[in-house]
ZAKOL-501343 format. One record per residue (C-alpha): residue number from 1; residue in three letters; x, y, z. Coordinates in steps of 0.25 Angstrom, whole numbers, plus 2048, in hexadecimal, padded with zeros to 3 digits. Layout:
R  pos  code   px   py   pz
R  NUM   ALA    X    Y    Z
...
This chain:
R  pos  code   px   py   pz
R    1   UNK  606  D98  C11
R    2   UNK  608  DA2  C1D
R    3   UNK  605  DB0  C18
R    4   UNK  607  DB6  C25
R    5   UNK  611  DC2  C23
R    6   UNK  61E  DC2  C2A
R    7   UNK  61E  DCB  C36
R    8   UNK  62B  DD2  C3B
R    9   UNK  630  DD1  C49
R   10   UNK  62C  DDF  C4C
R   11   UNK  61E  DDC  C48
R   12   UNK  61D  DCF  C50
R   13   UNK  622  DD8  C5C
R   14   UNK  617  DE1  C59
R   15   UNK  60D  DD6  C59
R   16   UNK  612  DD0  C66
R   17   UNK  611  DDE  C6D
R   18   UNK  603  DE1  C68
R   19   UNK  5FE  DD2  C6C
R   20   UNK  604  DD4  C7A
R   21   UNK  5FD  DE2  C7B
R   22   UNK  5F0  DDB  C77
R   23   UNK  5F1  DD0  C80
R   24   UNK  5F5  DD9  C8C
R   25   UNK  5E9  DE2  C89
R   26   UNK  5DF  DD6  C88
R   27   UNK  5E5  DD1  C96
R   28   UNK  5E3  DDF  C9C
R   29   UNK  5D5  DE0  C96
R   30   UNK  5D1  DD3  C9C
R   31   UNK  5D7  DD7  CA9
R   32   UNK  5CF  DE4  CA9
R   33   UNK  5C2  DDE  CA5
R   34   UNK  5C4  DD4  CB1
R   35   UNK  5C7  DE0  CBB
R   36   UNK  5BB  DE7  CB6
R   37   UNK  5B2  DDB  CB7
R   38   UNK  5B6  DD8  CC5
R   39   UNK  5B4  DE7  CC9
R   40   UNK  5A6  DE7  CC3
R   41   UNK  5A3  DDA  CCB
R   42   UNK  5A8  DDF  CD8
R   43   UNK  5A0  DEC  CD6
R   44   UNK  593  DE4  CD3
R   45   UNK  596  DDB  CDE
R   46   UNK  597  DE6  CE8
R   47   UNK  58A  DEC  CE3
R   48   UNK  583  DDF  CE4
R   49   UNK  589  DDC  CF2
R   50   UNK  585  DE9  CF7
R   51   UNK  576  DE8  CF2
R   52   UNK  574  DD9  CF4
R   53   UNK  57B  DD6  D01
R   54   UNK  575  DE1  D09
R   55   UNK  567  DDE  D05
R   56   UNK  563  DE9  CFC
R   57   UNK  55E  DE0  CF1
R   58   UNK  555  DD5  CF2
R   59   UNK  557  DC6  CF0
R   60   UNK  55A  DC2  CE1
R   61   UNK  55F  DD0  CDE
R   62   UNK  56C  DCB  CD7
R   63   UNK  564  DC1  CCE
R   64   UNK  55B  DCC  CCA
R   65   UNK  566  DD6  CC7
R   66   UNK  56D  DCB  CBF
R   67   UNK  561  DC8  CB7
R   68   UNK  55F  DD7  CB4
R   69   UNK  56D  DD9  CB0
R   70   UNK  56B  DCE  CA5
R   71   UNK  55F  DD5  CA0
R   72   UNK  565  DE3  C9F
R   73   UNK  573  DDE  C9A
R   74   UNK  570  DD2  C91
R   75   UNK  57C  DC8  C8F
R   76   UNK  582  DCD  C9C
R   77   UNK  58B  DC2  CA2
R   78   UNK  591  DC0  CB0
R   79   UNK  585  DC7  CB8
R   80   UNK  57D  DBB  CBC
R   81   UNK  577  DBC  CCA
R   82   UNK  582  DB1  CCE
R   83   UNK  58D  DBA  CC8
R   84   UNK  588  DC7  CCF
R   85   UNK  588  DBF  CDC
R   86   UNK  597  DBC  CD9
R   87   UNK  59A  DCA  CD7
R   88   UNK  594  DCD  CE5
R   89   UNK  59C  DC2  CEA
R   90   UNK  5A9  DC8  CE3
R   91   UNK  5A6  DD5  CEA
R   92   UNK  5A2  DCF  CF8
R   93   UNK  5AF  DC7  CF8
R   94   UNK  5B9  DD2  CF4
R   95   UNK  5B3  DDF  CF8
R   96   UNK  5B8  DDF  D07
R   97   UNK  5C6  DDD  D01
R   98   UNK  5C5  DE6  CF5
R   99   UNK  5C1  DF4  CF8
R  100   UNK  5C0  DFB  CEB
R  101   UNK  5BC  E0A  CEA
R  102   UNK  5AD  E09  CE8
R  103   UNK  5A7  E14  CDF
R  104   UNK  599  E13  CE6
R  105   UNK  594  E10  CF4
R  106   UNK  58A  E06  CF0
R  107   UNK  583  E07  CFE
R  108   UNK  580  E15  CFB
R  109   UNK  579  E12  CED
R  110   UNK  570  E08  CF4
R  111   UNK  568  E12  CFC
R  112   UNK  569  E1D  CF2
R  113   UNK  55E  E28  CF1
R  114   UNK  554  E28  CE6
R  115   UNK  55A  E33  CDF
R  116   UNK  568  E2B  CDE
R  117   UNK  56C  E24  CD2
R  118   UNK  564  E17  CCF
R  119   UNK  570  E0E  CCD
R  120   UNK  57A  E09  CD7
R  121   UNK  588  E0A  CD2
R  122   UNK  591  DFE  CD2
R  123   UNK  5A0  E02  CD2
R  124   UNK  5A5  DF7  CC8
R  125   UNK  5B3  DFD  CC7
R  126   UNK  5B6  DFB  CD6
R  127   UNK  5C1  DF0  CD5
R  128   UNK  5C8  DF7  CC9
R  129   UNK  5CA  E03  CD1
R  130   UNK  5D4  DFC  CDB
R  131   UNK  5E2  DFE  CD7
R  132   UNK  5E9  DF6  CE2
R  133   UNK  5E6  DEA  CEB
R  134   UNK  5DB  DED  CF5
R  135   UNK  5E0  DE2  CFE
R  136   UNK  5ED  DDC  D04
R  137   UNK  5F9  DDA  CFB
R  138   UNK  5F5  DCC  CF8
R  139   UNK  5E9  DD1  CF0
R  140   UNK  5EC  DD3  CE2
R  141   UNK  5E1  DDC  CDC
R  142   UNK  5E6  DDA  CCE
R  143   UNK  5E5  DCB  CCF
R  144   UNK  5D7  DCD  CD5
R  145   UNK  5D2  DD5  CCA
R  146   UNK  5D9  DCC  CBF
R  147   UNK  5D0  DC0  CC3
R  148   UNK  5C3  DBE  CBD
R  149   UNK  5B6  DBF  CC4
R  150   UNK  5B4  DB0  CC2
R  151   UNK  5C1  DAD  CC8
R  152   UNK  5BD  DB6  CD4
R  153   UNK  5B0  DAE  CD6
R  154   UNK  5B7  DA1  CD6
R  155   UNK  5C1  DA5  CE1
R  156   UNK  5B6  DAC  CE9
R  157   UNK  5AD  DA0  CE9
R  158   UNK  5B8  D96  CED
R  159   UNK  5C0  D9E  CF7
R  160   UNK  5BD  DA4  D05
R  161   UNK  5C8  DAE  D08
R  162   UNK  5CF  DBA  D01
R  163   UNK  5DC  DB4  D02
R  164   UNK  5D7  DA7  CFA
R  165   UNK  5D1  DB0  CF0
R  166   UNK  5DD  DB9  CEE
R  167   UNK  5E5  DAC  CED
R  168   UNK  5DD  DA6  CE2
R  169   UNK  5DC  DB4  CDB
R  170   UNK  5EB  DB4  CDA
R  171   UNK  5ED  DA6  CD6
R  172   UNK  5E2  DA7  CCB
R  173   UNK  5E9  DB4  CC5
R  174   UNK  5F7  DAE  CC6
R  175   UNK  5F4  DA0  CC0
R  176   UNK  5E9  DA6  CB7
R  177   UNK  5DF  D9C  CBB
R  178   UNK  5D2  D9B  CB4
R  179   UNK  5C5  D99  CBC
R  180   UNK  5C6  D8A  CBB
R  181   UNK  5D4  D89  CC0
R  182   UNK  5D1  D93  CCB
R  183   UNK  5C5  D8A  CCF
R  184   UNK  5CE  D7E  CD0
R  185   UNK  5D8  D85  CD9
R  186   UNK  5CD  D8A  CE2
R  187   UNK  5C7  D7C  CE3
R  188   UNK  5D5  D77  CE6
R  189   UNK  5D6  D81  CF1
R  190   UNK  5E3  D86  CEC
R  191   UNK  5E4  D91  CF6
R  192   UNK  5E4  D88  D02
R  193   UNK  5ED  D7F  CFB
R  194   UNK  5F7  D89  CF7
R  195   UNK  606  D88  CFA
R  196   UNK  60F  D93  CFF
R  197   UNK  619  D8E  CF4
R  198   UNK  619  D98  CE8
R  199   UNK  615  D8F  CDC
R  200   UNK  60D  D8E  CD0
R  201   UNK  607  D80  CD2
R  202   UNK  5F8  D85  CD0
R  203   UNK  5FB  D8A  CC3
R  204   UNK  605  D80  CBD
R  205   UNK  600  D73  CC3
R  206   UNK  5F3  D70  CBB
R  207   UNK  5ED  D66  CC4
R  208   UNK  5E8  D6D  CD0
R  209   UNK  5EA  D61  CDA
R  210   UNK  5F8  D60  CD6
R  211   UNK  5FA  D6F  CD8
R  212   UNK  5F4  D6F  CE6
R  213   UNK  5FD  D63  CE9
R  214   UNK  609  D6B  CE4
R  215   UNK  605  D77  CED
R  216   UNK  604  D6E  CF9
R  217   UNK  611  D67  CF6
R  218   UNK  61B  D72  CF6
R  219   UNK  61E  D7C  D01
R  220   UNK  623  D8A  D00
R  221   UNK  62F  D88  D09
R  222   UNK  637  D7C  D0D
R  223   UNK  640  D7A  D19
R  224   UNK  64C  D72  D14
R  225   UNK  652  D71  D22
R  226   UNK  65A  D65  D1E
R  227   UNK  663  D6E  D16
R  228   UNK  66E  D73  D1F
R  229   UNK  677  D7D  D17
R  230   UNK  682  D7D  D21
R  231   UNK  684  D6E  D1F
R  232   UNK  684  D6E  D10
R  233   UNK  692  D71  D0E
R  234   UNK  69E  D7A  D10
R  235   UNK  69A  D85  D06
R  236   UNK  695  D93  D0A
R  237   UNK  686  D94  D0D
R  238   UNK  685  D9F  D03
R  239   UNK  689  D96  CF8
R  240   UNK  67E  D8B  CFB
R  241   UNK  676  D89  CEF
R  242   UNK  66B  D81  CE9
R  243   UNK  674  D75  CE7
R  244   UNK  678  D74  CF5
R  245   UNK  669  D74  CFA
R  246   UNK  666  D6A  CEF
R  247   UNK  670  D61  CF4
R  248   UNK  66B  D62  D02
R  249   UNK  65D  D5F  CFD
R  250   UNK  662  D52  CF6
R  251   UNK  66A  D4D  D02
R  252   UNK  65D  D4F  D0A
R  253   UNK  653  D4C  CFF
R  254   UNK  64A  D44  D09
R  255   UNK  649  D50  D12
R  256   UNK  646  D5A  D06
R  257   UNK  63B  D51  D01
R  258   UNK  635  D50  D0F
R  259   UNK  635  D5F  D10
R  260   UNK  630  D62  D02
R  261   UNK  624  D59  D03
R  262   UNK  61E  D4B  D00
R  263   UNK  61F  D42  CF5
R  264   UNK  62C  D47  CEF
R  265   UNK  636  D3E  CE8
R  266   UNK  644  D44  CE5
R  267   UNK  648  D42  CD7
R  268   UNK  655  D49  CD6
R  269   UNK  65D  D56  CD7
R  270   UNK  663  D5E  CCB
R  271   UNK  65A  D55  CC3
R  272   UNK  65F  D56  CB4
R  273   UNK  654  D5B  CAB
R  274   UNK  657  D5D  C9C
R  275   UNK  64F  D64  C91
R  276   UNK  654  D67  C83
R  277   UNK  662  D65  C87
R  278   UNK  661  D6E  C93
R  279   UNK  663  D69  CA1
R  280   UNK  65D  D6D  CAE
R  281   UNK  65F  D68  CBD
R  282   UNK  654  D6B  CC7
R  283   UNK  659  D6B  CD5
R  284   UNK  650  D60  CDB
R  285   UNK  645  D57  CD4
R  286   UNK  63A  D50  CDC
R  287   UNK  62E  D48  CD8
R  288   UNK  621  D4A  CE1
R  289   UNK  617  D3E  CE0
R  290   UNK  60B  D46  CE5
R  291   UNK  60D  D51  CDB
R  292   UNK  612  D46  CD0
R  293   UNK  61C  D51  CCC
R  294   UNK  62B  D53  CCB
R  295   UNK  62F  D5F  CD5
R  296   UNK  63B  D67  CD2
R  297   UNK  642  D6F  CDE
R  298   UNK  64B  D7A  CDA
R  299   UNK  654  D7F  CE6
R  300   UNK  658  D8E  CE6
R  301   UNK  661  D93  CF1
R  302   UNK  65C  DA1  CF1
R  303   UNK  650  DAA  CEE
R  304   UNK  646  DA6  CE3
R  305   UNK  649  DAB  CD5
R  306   UNK  63F  DAB  CCA
R  307   UNK  649  DA4  CC1
R  308   UNK  647  D98  CCA
R  309   UNK  639  D96  CC4
R  310   UNK  63E  D95  CB6
R  311   UNK  648  D8B  CB9
R  312   UNK  63E  D82  CC1
R  313   UNK  634  D84  CB5
R  314   UNK  63E  D7E  CAC
R  315   UNK  641  D72  CB4
R  316   UNK  633  D6F  CB6
R  317   UNK  630  D70  CA7
R  318   UNK  63B  D66  CA4
R  319   UNK  637  D5D  CAF
R  320   UNK  629  D5D  CA9
R  321   UNK  62D  D5A  C9B
R  322   UNK  639  D50  C9E
R  323   UNK  637  D4A  CAB
R  324   UNK  628  D4A  CB0
R  325   UNK  620  D3E  CAD
R  326   UNK  613  D3F  CA5
R  327   UNK  60B  D3B  CB2
R  328   UNK  612  D45  CBB
R  329   UNK  60D  D54  CBE
R  330   UNK  616  D60  CBA
R  331   UNK  623  D62  CC1
R  332   UNK  623  D6B  CCD
R  333   UNK  62F  D75  CD0
R  334   UNK  632  D7B  CDE
R  335   UNK  63D  D85  CE0
R  336   UNK  643  D85  CEE
R  337   UNK  64A  D92  CF1
R  338   UNK  64E  D99  CFE
R  339   UNK  645  DA6  CFC
R  340   UNK  639  DA9  CF3
R  341   UNK  62F  DB4  CF2
R  342   UNK  622  DAC  CF1
R  343   UNK  61A  DB7  CEA
R  344   UNK  624  DB9  CDF
R  345   UNK  626  DAA  CDD
R  346   UNK  617  DA8  CDC
R  347   UNK  616  DB3  CD2
R  348   UNK  621  DAE  CC9
R  349   UNK  61E  D9F  CCA
R  350   UNK  610  DA1  CC4
R  351   UNK  617  DA4  CB6
R  352   UNK  61C  D95  CB5
R  353   UNK  614  D89  CB1
R  354   UNK  61C  D7E  CB8
R  355   UNK  618  D7B  CC7
R  356   UNK  622  D82  CD0
R  357   UNK  623  D88  CDE
R  358   UNK  62E  D8F  CE6
R  359   UNK  631  D8C  CF4
R  360   UNK  63C  D90  CFE
R  361   UNK  644  D88  D07
R  362   UNK  64C  D89  D14
R  363   UNK  658  D81  D19
R  364   UNK  65D  D7E  D27
R  365   UNK  666  D8A  D26
R  366   UNK  65A  D93  D23
R  367   UNK  652  D8D  D2F
R  368   UNK  65E  D8F  D38
R  369   UNK  65E  D9E  D34
R  370   UNK  651  DA1  D3A
R  371   UNK  653  D98  D46
R  372   UNK  659  D9E  D53
R  373   UNK  667  D99  D56
R  374   UNK  66B  D8F  D61
R  375   UNK  671  D9B  D69
R  376   UNK  664  DA3  D68
R  377   UNK  65B  D97  D6C
R  378   UNK  664  D95  D78
R  379   UNK  663  DA3  D7C
R  380   UNK  654  DA3  D7B
R  381   UNK  653  D96  D83
R  382   UNK  65C  D9C  D8E
R  383   UNK  654  DA9  D8E
R  384   UNK  647  DA1  D90
R  385   UNK  64D  D98  D9B
């Protein structure tokens, strides 16, 4: 018999509030520890680099320092000679891009007079003193500090440029990759295989090869120049909606598939889905043989809206439970809209577990708007003659 006393709604709310505070505090503490550790390693790396790179110490100095540290601090972990060299690498790789306010000029302490203090001073708080990004706008210093030293070493060992490193730092933080997942993505060279299409494929498709295929398959923008709004009908162009564009695609489905990519098979439009008595009708449904997955395309006439992701996620959920075959991969969704802020979409889309991307499209009318008129072309030609 359960002897747990009944608890009121008010007390349950109190428990929830305290639990939330505890979890948030633990998260903040973990982040704080990580920041302090990175700052310590950066400071030690600076110190080791200044002394060892310039020949002030003899060969094998780092090995002897590590051995002596183990003797003076029994049980100390993370300060093997290999680890100390990694701290030096951490400093060497980032110091030209990160310029923290250093408390001590180490070069001055090396040639100090006999009356000076006997110890060099290491500023182990250098990184934590920086309150804003020390680099360009694409450098997110908070993301940099939130990553573990192990993650940083994995990235430094497998990349060559700052842009690559910043890319993997961002992706690791956003997708919450452990070091094994990060290692997989580095091995797959995700940076050089990335798509301009805002997507969550790396997070939502478990198999890395399938994720890379999906990244290669879809573009960030499509030219649907076979859709001519002026010829669609008599209605006012301001009233042209998704249905009109959809019908134009259906009538030109071969052209659409050729534009969209290879190995696509058209399944249907306004495909009827049903779950628990509720019906849903995705705009266009395809099957891709190379991806071995159903692909939903949702058409939107205007600018991207966050609600579109929720709608698409519902379609994909029903497809995977009601339509997808056991041997097929998770269904993929693509939103096609006229405009989208890629950074905003990239941020929002990471909150969904279904594979999704957001692309934009242009019609023949859009192309004509940016092209010179026939009269302008004639005038230019006459001027040249």
